[in-house]
N, C-alpha and C positions, 0 to 999 in steps of 0.2 A: 460574457465571457470574450473578452478582446482575443482576437485572432495570435498574436503574437506571444501571448501567456499560454495559449493550448500548446501552440506550437512550443514552447518552451518547456511546458509540463510533459510533453510527448518525447523530446528532444534529451533532458536532463537523463530519465533512466537507461535511455537508448544508448547513449554516450558512455554511461556508467558500467553498463553491463557489457558493452562493446570493448572499454579499456579492459575489463576484468578478463575479457577472452584474449585480448591481444597482448597485454604487459604480464609478464611473469610475477610482478611485485604486488597486483590484487590477486586476491584480497590479501589484507593486510596480516600477515603470518603472525606478528607478533601479538598482534589483538583478537585477531577471529577466531571464532568458535565453531565447531562441530554441531551441525543441526540435525537431529534424523530427519525422514523423511515425513513424517507426520507434521514437524514444524514448520518444514519447508511447504508443504501443503497448505498449512494454515494460513502462511505467510501470502502465500499465492490466491487461495480462496478472499483472505480478507481485502486484499490490494484491488481483486476484481469487483467485489462488492463496494468498495469506496469509488472505484471510477463509474460503474455503473450508478451510483447515487450521483454523483456530479454531471454525468452525461446526462441523466433523467431532468435535472435541473436545470442546465445550461443547454443541452442540444436534444432536447425533447424528439425534435423529428426523426433523430436518429435511431431511436428506440422505438418510435410508434409504427413503424412497417413490421413489426415483431410481433408474431400471434400471441395474444393473452397477456400483451405488455400494458394493456388499459390499466389493469389495476394497481400493478407494480406503481405506473407514472401517476396515477391517482394519489396514490398512498405518499409517495415520496414529494411529490407536490403541494400536497395537502398540510405540509409543514405540523403536524399534529402528532401524536404518538407513535402510527405507525412509521412515519417518515424518522423520528428520532431513532425508532428500533431497526431502521433498515440502515440507519447511518452506523449507530453503537456496535451493534453484533458485528460487522465486518472490521469495524477499527479492533474490537477487543481479540477478533481472531487472528488479527495481524499481530499484535500487541503478544498474544499467548502464542503463537510463531516463535517470536522473538524474545522471547523469555529467557533463553540461554547466551543471550548475547551479553557483551559490555551493559554493566548497569547504568550507565552514563548516557548509552545512545539509547537505551530503551525509555529511559525515563525523558529525554529529548523527542523522540519520536511521540511519546504519551503525551507529552505537554501540547507539543504540534496539533495532535490530534482532538485534544481537548478545546484547544484555540480554534480550530474549524468549527465543531459543533457549537461552541459557544457563538462564536460570530455567526453562524449559519442559523440559529434560533433565537437570535435576542433582537432582530430587528435592527443591527446597527448599520453602520456603511457597507456598501457592496465592494469598495476596494479594500477594507479591513479583512473582510473575509475572503477576498483575492489572494491577499496577501499571507493570511493564514493557511490555504489551502497550498501556495506555492512552499510556504517552508515545511508543511507535512510531507508534500510529494519529494521534496529535497531531501529530508531527514530520514524518511523510509525507503527512497532509492539508495542513497548513501548507505545507511546502517546495511540493508541486504546485501550491494553489491559489494562494500568492503569488509565485510564482516560473519557474512554467513558462509560457513563449510557444508559442503554435501558430506554425508555420512563416509565413512572409509570402507572399502571394499574389505572384504575378509577374505586374506588369502588362506584357502583352504589346501591342506595338506594331504595329497591323494597316498593313501597306503596300499601297499600291493597285495592281492588276494591271494 
C-alpha cells in the first residue's frame, strides 16, 4: 500500500472526528440518529477488526512482534476461508452497529465493504482493491462521524426521602 494512501486512510477519520469535536453542527442533527452503546461498541469492534485485517495484509511487520499473532497473520494472508471469515465478521459487526442509521448511509457502507471483499479475493488489480478500501474507509468514517449520536443521558429526578 502506498504510504500516501495509508496517511490518507488515517487522516480522514481523524479529521472527521476532530471536526465533530470542534464544530457544533456535527453530527448532522437533522439526519443523525441515536445509537445505544452496544451499537457503538459493534462499530468500534468491527472497525478495529477491519483495520487489523488490512494491517496484516499490507503491514505484516507491525503485527509480527505481537505474541501469538502468527496464526492470525497466516489465516489472513492465506486468502482462504479463515481470511474471508476474518474480514466478513468485522464487516458485519460494523454494519450491525450502523443498523439504526439512515438507510442510504448503511447501504453505501455495505456496498463499499462488499467491494473491498470482492476485490480482495477475486485476484483483480491491486489499484482497484485499494480504491475500494479507500471508499469503504471514507463511507464508514463519514457515516460514523456525521450520523451516529451517543445515547442521551437520562435525567434522574431525585425525590426527597
